[in-house]
VOTOR-571141 format. One record per residue (C-alpha): residue number from 1; x, y, z; residue in three letters. Coordinates in steps of 0.25 Angstrom, whole numbers, plus 5000, padded with zeros to 4 digits. Example, Ala and Ser with C-alpha at 12.3 -4.5 7.8 and 13.67 -1.06 7.14 Angstrom:
2
<n: 1&u: 5049&v: 4982&w: 5031&res: Ala> .
<n: 2&u: 5055&v: 4996&w: 5029&res: Ser> .
This chain:
359
<n: 1&u: 6002&v: 5437&w: 5238&res: Unk> .
<n: 2&u: 5988&v: 5432&w: 5239&res: Unk> .
<n: 3&u: 5993&v: 5418&w: 5245&res: Unk> .
<n: 4&u: 6002&v: 5424&w: 5254&res: Unk> .
<n: 5&u: 5992&v: 5435&w: 5260&res: Unk> .
<n: 6&u: 5983&v: 5422&w: 5262&res: Unk> .
<n: 7&u: 5995&v: 5414&w: 5270&res: Unk> .
<n: 8&u: 5997&v: 5428&w: 5280&res: Unk> .
<n: 9&u: 5983&v: 5427&w: 5283&res: Unk> .
<n: 10&u: 5983&v: 5412&w: 5286&res: Unk> .
<n: 11&u: 5995&v: 5412&w: 5295&res: Unk> .
<n: 12&u: 5989&v: 5423&w: 5305&res: Unk> .
<n: 13&u: 5982&v: 5417&w: 5316&res: Unk> .
<n: 14&u: 5972&v: 5428&w: 5316&res: Unk> .
<n: 15&u: 5960&v: 5426&w: 5309&res: Unk> .
<n: 16&u: 5959&v: 5436&w: 5296&res: Unk> .
<n: 17&u: 5947&v: 5438&w: 5287&res: Unk> .
<n: 18&u: 5947&v: 5450&w: 5275&res: Unk> .
<n: 19&u: 5934&v: 5455&w: 5269&res: Unk> .
<n: 20&u: 5932&v: 5464&w: 5258&res: Unk> .
<n: 21&u: 5924&v: 5476&w: 5256&res: Unk> .
<n: 22&u: 5912&v: 5469&w: 5254&res: Unk> .
<n: 23&u: 5915&v: 5459&w: 5265&res: Unk> .
<n: 24&u: 5919&v: 5446&w: 5257&res: Unk> .
<n: 25&u: 5927&v: 5438&w: 5265&res: Unk> .
<n: 26&u: 5939&v: 5438&w: 5257&res: Unk> .
<n: 27&u: 5952&v: 5432&w: 5267&res: Unk> .
<n: 28&u: 5952&v: 5426&w: 5279&res: Unk> .
<n: 29&u: 5964&v: 5417&w: 5285&res: Unk> .
<n: 30&u: 5965&v: 5404&w: 5290&res: Unk> .
<n: 31&u: 5963&v: 5410&w: 5305&res: Unk> .
<n: 32&u: 5951&v: 5416&w: 5301&res: Unk> .
<n: 33&u: 5945&v: 5404&w: 5296&res: Unk> .
<n: 34&u: 5948&v: 5395&w: 5310&res: Unk> .
<n: 35&u: 5941&v: 5406&w: 5318&res: Unk> .
<n: 36&u: 5927&v: 5408&w: 5308&res: Unk> .
<n: 37&u: 5928&v: 5393&w: 5305&res: Unk> .
<n: 38&u: 5929&v: 5395&w: 5290&res: Unk> .
<n: 39&u: 5937&v: 5395&w: 5279&res: Unk> .
<n: 40&u: 5941&v: 5405&w: 5268&res: Unk> .
<n: 41&u: 5934&v: 5399&w: 5257&res: Unk> .
<n: 42&u: 5921&v: 5398&w: 5262&res: Unk> .
<n: 43&u: 5921&v: 5413&w: 5268&res: Unk> .
<n: 44&u: 5932&v: 5421&w: 5256&res: Unk> .
<n: 45&u: 5922&v: 5429&w: 5248&res: Unk> .
<n: 46&u: 5911&v: 5427&w: 5257&res: Unk> .
<n: 47&u: 5905&v: 5439&w: 5263&res: Unk> .
<n: 48&u: 5910&v: 5439&w: 5277&res: Unk> .
<n: 49&u: 5895&v: 5438&w: 5283&res: Unk> .
<n: 50&u: 5897&v: 5423&w: 5278&res: Unk> .
<n: 51&u: 5906&v: 5420&w: 5291&res: Unk> .
<n: 52&u: 5896&v: 5421&w: 5302&res: Unk> .
<n: 53&u: 5884&v: 5432&w: 5296&res: Unk> .
<n: 54&u: 5884&v: 5445&w: 5296&res: Unk> .
<n: 55&u: 5882&v: 5448&w: 5312&res: Unk> .
<n: 56&u: 5894&v: 5441&w: 5315&res: Unk> .
<n: 57&u: 5905&v: 5450&w: 5323&res: Unk> .
<n: 58&u: 5915&v: 5446&w: 5312&res: Unk> .
<n: 59&u: 5906&v: 5450&w: 5300&res: Unk> .
<n: 60&u: 5902&v: 5464&w: 5307&res: Unk> .
<n: 61&u: 5916&v: 5468&w: 5310&res: Unk> .
<n: 62&u: 5920&v: 5464&w: 5295&res: Unk> .
<n: 63&u: 5908&v: 5472&w: 5291&res: Unk> .
<n: 64&u: 5912&v: 5483&w: 5302&res: Unk> .
<n: 65&u: 5925&v: 5485&w: 5295&res: Unk> .
<n: 66&u: 5921&v: 5485&w: 5281&res: Unk> .
<n: 67&u: 5913&v: 5497&w: 5287&res: Unk> .
<n: 68&u: 5923&v: 5503&w: 5294&res: Unk> .
<n: 69&u: 5931&v: 5515&w: 5289&res: Unk> .
<n: 70&u: 5943&v: 5510&w: 5298&res: Unk> .
<n: 71&u: 5948&v: 5503&w: 5309&res: Unk> .
<n: 72&u: 5944&v: 5490&w: 5313&res: Unk> .
<n: 73&u: 5933&v: 5484&w: 5323&res: Unk> .
<n: 74&u: 5935&v: 5471&w: 5331&res: Unk> .
<n: 75&u: 5928&v: 5461&w: 5338&res: Unk> .
<n: 76&u: 5928&v: 5447&w: 5347&res: Unk> .
<n: 77&u: 5920&v: 5436&w: 5341&res: Unk> .
<n: 78&u: 5918&v: 5422&w: 5349&res: Unk> .
<n: 79&u: 5917&v: 5412&w: 5337&res: Unk> .
<n: 80&u: 5911&v: 5398&w: 5341&res: Unk> .
<n: 81&u: 5919&v: 5387&w: 5338&res: Unk> .
<n: 82&u: 5916&v: 5372&w: 5331&res: Unk> .
<n: 83&u: 5923&v: 5367&w: 5344&res: Unk> .
<n: 84&u: 5915&v: 5374&w: 5353&res: Unk> .
<n: 85&u: 5927&v: 5382&w: 5356&res: Unk> .
<n: 86&u: 5926&v: 5400&w: 5358&res: Unk> .
<n: 87&u: 5935&v: 5406&w: 5349&res: Unk> .
<n: 88&u: 5936&v: 5422&w: 5351&res: Unk> .
<n: 89&u: 5941&v: 5431&w: 5341&res: Unk> .
<n: 90&u: 5943&v: 5445&w: 5339&res: Unk> .
<n: 91&u: 5941&v: 5451&w: 5325&res: Unk> .
<n: 92&u: 5944&v: 5464&w: 5319&res: Unk> .
<n: 93&u: 5940&v: 5470&w: 5307&res: Unk> .
<n: 94&u: 5949&v: 5480&w: 5300&res: Unk> .
<n: 95&u: 5944&v: 5486&w: 5286&res: Unk> .
<n: 96&u: 5952&v: 5485&w: 5275&res: Unk> .
<n: 97&u: 5956&v: 5499&w: 5266&res: Unk> .
<n: 98&u: 5957&v: 5500&w: 5252&res: Unk> .
<n: 99&u: 5968&v: 5510&w: 5246&res: Unk> .
<n: 100&u: 5957&v: 5522&w: 5245&res: Unk> .
<n: 101&u: 5954&v: 5520&w: 5262&res: Unk> .
<n: 102&u: 5941&v: 5510&w: 5258&res: Unk> .
<n: 103&u: 5937&v: 5497&w: 5266&res: Unk> .
<n: 104&u: 5940&v: 5486&w: 5256&res: Unk> .
<n: 105&u: 5937&v: 5477&w: 5267&res: Unk> .
<n: 106&u: 5939&v: 5470&w: 5280&res: Unk> .
<n: 107&u: 5950&v: 5462&w: 5289&res: Unk> .
<n: 108&u: 5945&v: 5452&w: 5299&res: Unk> .
<n: 109&u: 5956&v: 5449&w: 5311&res: Unk> .
<n: 110&u: 5950&v: 5437&w: 5320&res: Unk> .
<n: 111&u: 5959&v: 5434&w: 5332&res: Unk> .
<n: 112&u: 5957&v: 5423&w: 5341&res: Unk> .
<n: 113&u: 5958&v: 5427&w: 5354&res: Unk> .
<n: 114&u: 5950&v: 5415&w: 5362&res: Unk> .
<n: 115&u: 5965&v: 5410&w: 5368&res: Unk> .
<n: 116&u: 5966&v: 5423&w: 5373&res: Unk> .
<n: 117&u: 5952&v: 5424&w: 5379&res: Unk> .
<n: 118&u: 5954&v: 5410&w: 5386&res: Unk> .
<n: 119&u: 5967&v: 5414&w: 5392&res: Unk> .
<n: 120&u: 5960&v: 5427&w: 5399&res: Unk> .
<n: 121&u: 5949&v: 5417&w: 5404&res: Unk> .
<n: 122&u: 5960&v: 5406&w: 5409&res: Unk> .
<n: 123&u: 5966&v: 5418&w: 5416&res: Unk> .
<n: 124&u: 5953&v: 5423&w: 5423&res: Unk> .
<n: 125&u: 5949&v: 5408&w: 5426&res: Unk> .
<n: 126&u: 5963&v: 5406&w: 5434&res: Unk> .
<n: 127&u: 5960&v: 5419&w: 5442&res: Unk> .
<n: 128&u: 5946&v: 5414&w: 5446&res: Unk> .
<n: 129&u: 5952&v: 5401&w: 5450&res: Unk> .
<n: 130&u: 5961&v: 5409&w: 5458&res: Unk> .
<n: 131&u: 5951&v: 5415&w: 5464&res: Unk> .
<n: 132&u: 5942&v: 5403&w: 5467&res: Unk> .
<n: 133&u: 5954&v: 5397&w: 5474&res: Unk> .
<n: 134&u: 5957&v: 5407&w: 5484&res: Unk> .
<n: 135&u: 5940&v: 5406&w: 5487&res: Unk> .
<n: 136&u: 5943&v: 5390&w: 5488&res: Unk> .
<n: 137&u: 5955&v: 5389&w: 5496&res: Unk> .
<n: 138&u: 5949&v: 5397&w: 5508&res: Unk> .
<n: 139&u: 5936&v: 5392&w: 5507&res: Unk> .
<n: 140&u: 5940&v: 5377&w: 5507&res: Unk> .
<n: 141&u: 5950&v: 5379&w: 5519&res: Unk> .
<n: 142&u: 5938&v: 5386&w: 5529&res: Unk> .
<n: 143&u: 5931&v: 5374&w: 5524&res: Unk> .
<n: 144&u: 5939&v: 5362&w: 5523&res: Unk> .
<n: 145&u: 5946&v: 5364&w: 5537&res: Unk> .
<n: 146&u: 5934&v: 5360&w: 5547&res: Unk> .
<n: 147&u: 5930&v: 5349&w: 5537&res: Unk> .
<n: 148&u: 5940&v: 5339&w: 5542&res: Unk> .
<n: 149&u: 5934&v: 5341&w: 5557&res: Unk> .
<n: 150&u: 5920&v: 5339&w: 5552&res: Unk> .
<n: 151&u: 5924&v: 5326&w: 5544&res: Unk> .
<n: 152&u: 5930&v: 5320&w: 5557&res: Unk> .
<n: 153&u: 5919&v: 5324&w: 5567&res: Unk> .
<n: 154&u: 5907&v: 5316&w: 5558&res: Unk> .
<n: 155&u: 5918&v: 5305&w: 5558&res: Unk> .
<n: 156&u: 5918&v: 5303&w: 5573&res: Unk> .
<n: 157&u: 5903&v: 5306&w: 5573&res: Unk> .
<n: 158&u: 5901&v: 5294&w: 5563&res: Unk> .
<n: 159&u: 5909&v: 5284&w: 5570&res: Unk> .
<n: 160&u: 5904&v: 5289&w: 5583&res: Unk> .
<n: 161&u: 5888&v: 5288&w: 5578&res: Unk> .
<n: 162&u: 5878&v: 5281&w: 5586&res: Unk> .
<n: 163&u: 5867&v: 5281&w: 5576&res: Unk> .
<n: 164&u: 5866&v: 5280&w: 5561&res: Unk> .
<n: 165&u: 5861&v: 5293&w: 5558&res: Unk> .
<n: 166&u: 5871&v: 5300&w: 5565&res: Unk> .
<n: 167&u: 5883&v: 5290&w: 5558&res: Unk> .
<n: 168&u: 5877&v: 5295&w: 5545&res: Unk> .
<n: 169&u: 5876&v: 5310&w: 5549&res: Unk> .
<n: 170&u: 5889&v: 5309&w: 5552&res: Unk> .
<n: 171&u: 5896&v: 5302&w: 5539&res: Unk> .
<n: 172&u: 5887&v: 5311&w: 5532&res: Unk> .
<n: 173&u: 5895&v: 5325&w: 5539&res: Unk> .
<n: 174&u: 5908&v: 5317&w: 5534&res: Unk> .
<n: 175&u: 5905&v: 5314&w: 5519&res: Unk> .
<n: 176&u: 5899&v: 5330&w: 5517&res: Unk> .
<n: 177&u: 5913&v: 5334&w: 5525&res: Unk> .
<n: 178&u: 5921&v: 5327&w: 5515&res: Unk> .
<n: 179&u: 5913&v: 5331&w: 5504&res: Unk> .
<n: 180&u: 5915&v: 5346&w: 5508&res: Unk> .
<n: 181&u: 5929&v: 5344&w: 5510&res: Unk> .
<n: 182&u: 5930&v: 5337&w: 5496&res: Unk> .
<n: 183&u: 5923&v: 5351&w: 5491&res: Unk> .
<n: 184&u: 5933&v: 5359&w: 5498&res: Unk> .
<n: 185&u: 5944&v: 5352&w: 5491&res: Unk> .
<n: 186&u: 5939&v: 5353&w: 5477&res: Unk> .
<n: 187&u: 5936&v: 5369&w: 5481&res: Unk> .
<n: 188&u: 5952&v: 5369&w: 5486&res: Unk> .
<n: 189&u: 5957&v: 5364&w: 5473&res: Unk> .
<n: 190&u: 5952&v: 5378&w: 5467&res: Unk> .
<n: 191&u: 5961&v: 5385&w: 5477&res: Unk> .
<n: 192&u: 5974&v: 5375&w: 5477&res: Unk> .
<n: 193&u: 5984&v: 5379&w: 5467&res: Unk> .
<n: 194&u: 5985&v: 5363&w: 5464&res: Unk> .
<n: 195&u: 5996&v: 5359&w: 5456&res: Unk> .
<n: 196&u: 5993&v: 5348&w: 5442&res: Unk> .
<n: 197&u: 5999&v: 5337&w: 5441&res: Unk> .
<n: 198&u: 6000&v: 5336&w: 5425&res: Unk> .
<n: 199&u: 6000&v: 5323&w: 5417&res: Unk> .
<n: 200&u: 5998&v: 5318&w: 5403&res: Unk> .
<n: 201&u: 5982&v: 5317&w: 5404&res: Unk> .
<n: 202&u: 5974&v: 5309&w: 5395&res: Unk> .
<n: 203&u: 5962&v: 5317&w: 5395&res: Unk> .
<n: 204&u: 5953&v: 5308&w: 5390&res: Unk> .
<n: 205&u: 5958&v: 5296&w: 5401&res: Unk> .
<n: 206&u: 5953&v: 5306&w: 5411&res: Unk> .
<n: 207&u: 5941&v: 5310&w: 5404&res: Unk> .
<n: 208&u: 5936&v: 5294&w: 5404&res: Unk> .
<n: 209&u: 5942&v: 5292&w: 5419&res: Unk> .
<n: 210&u: 5933&v: 5303&w: 5423&res: Unk> .
<n: 211&u: 5921&v: 5301&w: 5416&res: Unk> .
<n: 212&u: 5921&v: 5284&w: 5421&res: Unk> .
<n: 213&u: 5922&v: 5289&w: 5434&res: Unk> .
<n: 214&u: 5910&v: 5300&w: 5432&res: Unk> .
<n: 215&u: 5901&v: 5288&w: 5425&res: Unk> .
<n: 216&u: 5900&v: 5282&w: 5439&res: Unk> .
<n: 217&u: 5894&v: 5294&w: 5445&res: Unk> .
<n: 218&u: 5876&v: 5293&w: 5444&res: Unk> .
<n: 219&u: 5876&v: 5306&w: 5437&res: Unk> .
<n: 220&u: 5885&v: 5301&w: 5425&res: Unk> .
<n: 221&u: 5876&v: 5287&w: 5423&res: Unk> .
<n: 222&u: 5867&v: 5294&w: 5415&res: Unk> .
<n: 223&u: 5877&v: 5300&w: 5408&res: Unk> .
<n: 224&u: 5882&v: 5298&w: 5393&res: Unk> .
<n: 225&u: 5896&v: 5302&w: 5392&res: Unk> .
<n: 226&u: 5902&v: 5305&w: 5378&res: Unk> .
<n: 227&u: 5918&v: 5306&w: 5376&res: Unk> .
<n: 228&u: 5923&v: 5313&w: 5366&res: Unk> .
<n: 229&u: 5937&v: 5314&w: 5366&res: Unk> .
<n: 230&u: 5947&v: 5318&w: 5356&res: Unk> .
<n: 231&u: 5958&v: 5306&w: 5355&res: Unk> .
<n: 232&u: 5968&v: 5316&w: 5350&res: Unk> .
<n: 233&u: 5970&v: 5323&w: 5362&res: Unk> .
<n: 234&u: 5982&v: 5318&w: 5370&res: Unk> .
<n: 235&u: 5984&v: 5319&w: 5383&res: Unk> .
<n: 236&u: 5989&v: 5332&w: 5391&res: Unk> .
<n: 237&u: 5996&v: 5338&w: 5402&res: Unk> .
<n: 238&u: 5987&v: 5338&w: 5416&res: Unk> .
<n: 239&u: 5984&v: 5334&w: 5429&res: Unk> .
<n: 240&u: 5975&v: 5321&w: 5427&res: Unk> .
<n: 241&u: 5969&v: 5322&w: 5442&res: Unk> .
<n: 242&u: 5964&v: 5336&w: 5440&res: Unk> .
<n: 243&u: 5959&v: 5334&w: 5426&res: Unk> .
<n: 244&u: 5951&v: 5322&w: 5430&res: Unk> .
<n: 245&u: 5945&v: 5332&w: 5442&res: Unk> .
<n: 246&u: 5941&v: 5342&w: 5429&res: Unk> .
<n: 247&u: 5935&v: 5330&w: 5421&res: Unk> .
<n: 248&u: 5926&v: 5325&w: 5432&res: Unk> .
<n: 249&u: 5922&v: 5338&w: 5435&res: Unk> .
<n: 250&u: 5916&v: 5342&w: 5424&res: Unk> .
<n: 251&u: 5910&v: 5328&w: 5421&res: Unk> .
<n: 252&u: 5904&v: 5327&w: 5433&res: Unk> .
<n: 253&u: 5898&v: 5341&w: 5432&res: Unk> .
<n: 254&u: 5892&v: 5336&w: 5419&res: Unk> .
<n: 255&u: 5885&v: 5325&w: 5424&res: Unk> .
<n: 256&u: 5880&v: 5332&w: 5436&res: Unk> .
<n: 257&u: 5875&v: 5342&w: 5427&res: Unk> .
<n: 258&u: 5867&v: 5331&w: 5416&res: Unk> .
<n: 259&u: 5863&v: 5325&w: 5431&res: Unk> .
<n: 260&u: 5856&v: 5311&w: 5433&res: Unk> .
<n: 261&u: 5848&v: 5311&w: 5421&res: Unk> .
<n: 262&u: 5861&v: 5309&w: 5413&res: Unk> .
<n: 263&u: 5867&v: 5316&w: 5401&res: Unk> .
<n: 264&u: 5878&v: 5317&w: 5391&res: Unk> .
<n: 265&u: 5892&v: 5321&w: 5394&res: Unk> .
<n: 266&u: 5901&v: 5323&w: 5384&res: Unk> .
<n: 267&u: 5917&v: 5324&w: 5387&res: Unk> .
<n: 268&u: 5927&v: 5328&w: 5374&res: Unk> .
<n: 269&u: 5939&v: 5331&w: 5373&res: Unk> .
<n: 270&u: 5946&v: 5339&w: 5360&res: Unk> .
<n: 271&u: 5957&v: 5350&w: 5356&res: Unk> .
<n: 272&u: 5953&v: 5363&w: 5358&res: Unk> .
<n: 273&u: 5955&v: 5371&w: 5348&res: Unk> .
<n: 274&u: 5950&v: 5385&w: 5350&res: Unk> .
<n: 275&u: 5949&v: 5386&w: 5363&res: Unk> .
<n: 276&u: 5963&v: 5384&w: 5367&res: Unk> .
<n: 277&u: 5971&v: 5386&w: 5380&res: Unk> .
<n: 278&u: 5985&v: 5393&w: 5381&res: Unk> .
<n: 279&u: 5998&v: 5392&w: 5387&res: Unk> .
<n: 280&u: 6005&v: 5401&w: 5397&res: Unk> .
<n: 281&u: 6010&v: 5409&w: 5385&res: Unk> .
<n: 282&u: 5996&v: 5409&w: 5378&res: Unk> .
<n: 283&u: 5999&v: 5400&w: 5369&res: Unk> .
<n: 284&u: 5988&v: 5390&w: 5365&res: Unk> .
<n: 285&u: 5989&v: 5376&w: 5367&res: Unk> .
<n: 286&u: 5982&v: 5364&w: 5363&res: Unk> .
<n: 287&u: 5970&v: 5362&w: 5372&res: Unk> .
<n: 288&u: 5961&v: 5350&w: 5374&res: Unk> .
<n: 289&u: 5947&v: 5353&w: 5377&res: Unk> .
<n: 290&u: 5938&v: 5343&w: 5386&res: Unk> .
<n: 291&u: 5922&v: 5345&w: 5387&res: Unk> .
<n: 292&u: 5911&v: 5340&w: 5395&res: Unk> .
<n: 293&u: 5899&v: 5342&w: 5388&res: Unk> .
<n: 294&u: 5887&v: 5337&w: 5396&res: Unk> .
<n: 295&u: 5872&v: 5337&w: 5392&res: Unk> .
<n: 296&u: 5866&v: 5344&w: 5406&res: Unk> .
<n: 297&u: 5858&v: 5357&w: 5407&res: Unk> .
<n: 298&u: 5870&v: 5366&w: 5407&res: Unk> .
<n: 299&u: 5875&v: 5378&w: 5414&res: Unk> .
<n: 300&u: 5865&v: 5390&w: 5416&res: Unk> .
<n: 301&u: 5871&v: 5402&w: 5410&res: Unk> .
<n: 302&u: 5872&v: 5409&w: 5423&res: Unk> .
<n: 303&u: 5880&v: 5397&w: 5428&res: Unk> .
<n: 304&u: 5890&v: 5399&w: 5416&res: Unk> .
<n: 305&u: 5901&v: 5408&w: 5423&res: Unk> .
<n: 306&u: 5899&v: 5403&w: 5437&res: Unk> .
<n: 307&u: 5901&v: 5387&w: 5434&res: Unk> .
<n: 308&u: 5917&v: 5386&w: 5436&res: Unk> .
<n: 309&u: 5913&v: 5394&w: 5451&res: Unk> .
<n: 310&u: 5917&v: 5386&w: 5462&res: Unk> .
<n: 311&u: 5904&v: 5382&w: 5470&res: Unk> .
<n: 312&u: 5894&v: 5386&w: 5458&res: Unk> .
<n: 313&u: 5887&v: 5374&w: 5452&res: Unk> .
<n: 314&u: 5873&v: 5373&w: 5447&res: Unk> .
<n: 315&u: 5871&v: 5360&w: 5453&res: Unk> .
<n: 316&u: 5866&v: 5357&w: 5466&res: Unk> .
<n: 317&u: 5876&v: 5346&w: 5469&res: Unk> .
<n: 318&u: 5886&v: 5353&w: 5464&res: Unk> .
<n: 319&u: 5898&v: 5358&w: 5471&res: Unk> .
<n: 320&u: 5903&v: 5370&w: 5460&res: Unk> .
<n: 321&u: 5919&v: 5365&w: 5461&res: Unk> .
<n: 322&u: 5918&v: 5354&w: 5448&res: Unk> .
<n: 323&u: 5918&v: 5365&w: 5438&res: Unk> .
<n: 324&u: 5929&v: 5374&w: 5444&res: Unk> .
<n: 325&u: 5938&v: 5363&w: 5448&res: Unk> .
<n: 326&u: 5939&v: 5359&w: 5435&res: Unk> .
<n: 327&u: 5940&v: 5374&w: 5431&res: Unk> .
<n: 328&u: 5953&v: 5374&w: 5440&res: Unk> .
<n: 329&u: 5959&v: 5361&w: 5436&res: Unk> .
<n: 330&u: 5957&v: 5365&w: 5420&res: Unk> .
<n: 331&u: 5963&v: 5378&w: 5422&res: Unk> .
<n: 332&u: 5974&v: 5373&w: 5430&res: Unk> .
<n: 333&u: 5977&v: 5363&w: 5419&res: Unk> .
<n: 334&u: 5979&v: 5375&w: 5410&res: Unk> .
<n: 335&u: 5965&v: 5374&w: 5403&res: Unk> .
<n: 336&u: 5950&v: 5381&w: 5403&res: Unk> .
<n: 337&u: 5937&v: 5375&w: 5407&res: Unk> .
<n: 338&u: 5926&v: 5380&w: 5399&res: Unk> .
<n: 339&u: 5910&v: 5376&w: 5402&res: Unk> .
<n: 340&u: 5899&v: 5380&w: 5392&res: Unk> .
<n: 341&u: 5884&v: 5378&w: 5393&res: Unk> .
<n: 342&u: 5878&v: 5379&w: 5380&res: Unk> .
<n: 343&u: 5863&v: 5380&w: 5380&res: Unk> .
<n: 344&u: 5854&v: 5366&w: 5381&res: Unk> .
<n: 345&u: 5870&v: 5360&w: 5378&res: Unk> .
<n: 346&u: 5874&v: 5356&w: 5392&res: Unk> .
<n: 347&u: 5889&v: 5361&w: 5398&res: Unk> .
<n: 348&u: 5901&v: 5361&w: 5392&res: Unk> .
<n: 349&u: 5913&v: 5360&w: 5400&res: Unk> .
<n: 350&u: 5926&v: 5361&w: 5392&res: Unk> .
<n: 351&u: 5941&v: 5358&w: 5398&res: Unk> .
<n: 352&u: 5953&v: 5365&w: 5389&res: Unk> .
<n: 353&u: 5967&v: 5358&w: 5393&res: Unk> .
<n: 354&u: 5980&v: 5360&w: 5387&res: Unk> .
<n: 355&u: 5985&v: 5350&w: 5379&res: Unk> .
<n: 356&u: 6000&v: 5355&w: 5385&res: Unk> .
<n: 357&u: 6002&v: 5359&w: 5399&res: Unk> .
<n: 358&u: 6000&v: 5374&w: 5402&res: Unk> .
<n: 359&u: 6009&v: 5381&w: 5410&res: Unk> .
């Protein structure tokens, strides 16, 4: 009977921890071991405080359940995983009563809601991108229409210039007009509902081509690039050109953040075990994480919520479109982009992409 109970608990997707009336762990299933990054052998027979200390929310919930005369208590707990993915778990604790109605222990139930949070965040992100797109389209049309005339006038002035100074001034007008036109094109990409053209993409090949191209940029000359690729990652369906644009923008942002004095850019790929994406039915799908980690000054705390906003930038020469465009194309691929900046560790930007198409 005890073996069958153990097999039943291990078959559950939710984590289960059972403690006795003194708060000593008597049972925990495989799911609870995964969530808490421990083993049954390490915890069974030991006080619940041995898990994460007396101040941990899960421990406090267990003690509250043991002290209550009925009902249950609930909380949300964010647990840091070794792979640097955030795991959010709903935890409820309910007292267990004996035949006389006395509290004889407590049962803790742990439910992973990380995926649900990610789906809600993706929906909010798509709504934000749609809002940004409508603004972008209106501004772009108003700006782009007169640019052709300005450029043509500059070319005409350059061809008829009678002195060197006038010619250089006219050429400056043409160059700056082209720069504005390119900027408007990038901005309009936020508004267009462009279809992707997915093919089988070798991520490592695309990353290498982007990094090789950027290595000739003066900003990258003093930087060290470290590639930490997982060779087991297979090709995935995606728009090769758009993914290359994403990686180019993220890598260039890193080089610009480190400046001409150089630094270290780490580009890594791996399978994401807990930060998984979902298909249209909400079912989890295999997910690949591509991370760009630089040794620059990092992102100020007051800027973290704005970094994906068009035209917001913390650099004098930045346009503020590199990250929003990367965010756009990652989202169009059914993926997710996460920006982090731990104090003293530079910036980390992670692209999560599904290993198969999400429709």
